[in-house]
C-alpha positions in Angstrom: -0.2 0.2 0.1 2.1 3.1 -1.0 -0.5 5.9 0.8 0.3 10.1 -0.8 0.9 12.1 2.3 1.3 15.4 0.5 -1.3 14.6 -2.7 -4.4 13.9 -2.9 -5.9 13.5 -6.5 -9.5 15.2 -6.2 -10.3 13.5 -9.6 -10.2 10.4 -8.2 -12.0 10.9 -5.7 -14.9 13.2 -7.4 -14.9 10.1 -10.0 -15.2 7.5 -6.7 -17.8 9.6 -4.8 -20.1 10.1 -8.8 -19.9 6.5 -9.3 -21.0 5.7 -5.7 -23.7 8.5 -5.9 -25.1 7.1 -8.9 -24.6 2.9 -8.2 -22.6 2.6 -11.5 -19.5 3.7 -13.7 -20.9 4.2 -16.6 -23.5 7.3 -15.0 -21.2 9.0 -13.7 -18.9 8.7 -16.3 -20.8 10.3 -18.2 -21.9 12.8 -15.6 -17.9 13.6 -15.9 -18.1 13.2 -20.2 -15.4 10.7 -19.9 -15.9 7.3 -20.9 -16.7 4.0 -18.8 -12.9 2.4 -19.6 -11.5 5.7 -18.5 -13.6 6.4 -14.9 -12.7 2.3 -14.2 -9.6 2.6 -14.6 -9.8 5.9 -12.0 -11.1 3.9 -9.6 -9.2 1.2 -8.6 -6.4 3.2 -8.8 -7.5 5.4 -5.7 -8.5 1.5 -4.1 -4.5 0.2 -4.7 -3.0 3.8 -3.2 -4.9 3.6 -0.3 -5.1 -0.6 -0.2 -8.6 -0.8 0.3 -12.0 -2.6 -2.4 -14.2 0.1 -2.8 -16.3 -1.5 -5.2 -18.5 -4.7 -5.2 -18.9 -5.2 -9.1 -21.7 -6.6 -11.4 -23.6 -6.6 -14.4 -25.9 -4.7 -12.1 -23.6 -1.7 -11.0 -21.8 -1.0 -8.4 -22.3 -1.3 -4.7 -19.9 0.0 -1.8 -18.4 -2.6 0.0 -18.3 -1.9 4.0 -14.2 -0.4 3.0 -15.7 1.8 0.3 -18.8 3.3 2.2 -16.7 4.5 5.0 -13.6 6.1 2.2 -16.5 8.1 0.6 -18.1 9.3 3.6 -14.7 10.6 4.8 -13.3 11.7 0.6 -17.4 13.8 0.7 -16.7 15.6 4.1 -13.1 16.0 1.9 -14.1 17.7 -1.0 -16.1 20.1 0.7 -14.2 21.7 3.3 -11.6 21.2 -0.1 -14.5 23.7 -1.7 -14.9 26.1 1.4 -11.3 26.6 1.2 -11.4 27.1 -2.2 -14.3 29.9 -1.2 -12.5 31.7 1.7 -8.9 32.0 -0.6 -11.0 33.6 -3.0 -12.9 36.5 -0.4 -9.5 36.5 0.4 -7.8 36.9 -2.5 -10.6 38.8 -3.8 -10.5 41.1 -0.8 -7.1 41.3 -0.1 -7.5 43.0 -4.2 -9.5 45.7 -3.1 -7.2 46.6 -0.5 -4.1 46.3 -3.1 -6.4 48.7 -5.2 -6.9 51.3 -2.2 -3.5 51.1 -1.2 -1.9 51.8 -3.9 -3.9 55.2 -4.1 -3.3 56.1 -0.9 0.8 55.5 -1.4 0.6 57.5 -5.0 -1.6 60.5 -2.7 2.1 60.4 0.1 4.5 60.2 -2.6 2.8 62.5 -4.5 2.5 65.0 -0.8 6.2 63.7 -0.3 7.8 65.2 -2.7 5.5 68.4 -3.7 6.7 69.5 -0.3 10.1 68.8 -1.7 9.0 70.8 -4.6 10.1 67.5 -6.9 6.1 66.3 -7.9 
């Protein structure tokens, strides 16, 4: 089992989560507009990385194993947190950009006042 500590492939987590919700790899693949074979290759990569079997695969679709259900619950929570972090960083970035714009304006005013007082502006 080779669990990378510093990276998580969010695409593979989303694919596994969607397959679990849809109950089939083909339905999940349709939602991502990718081939079923592409999606069915990615999920086993996750299973191999984490050393678990997430799905029981059959002609009628895919159902979660007990380990898979626990993994998917954690993956869903992880994806929610990642989205929340992304949203918060976007808000911080927008605020910082607005502050930088205001800061630039103030800096120009100070620069102009300073240099006018010295007869340079």
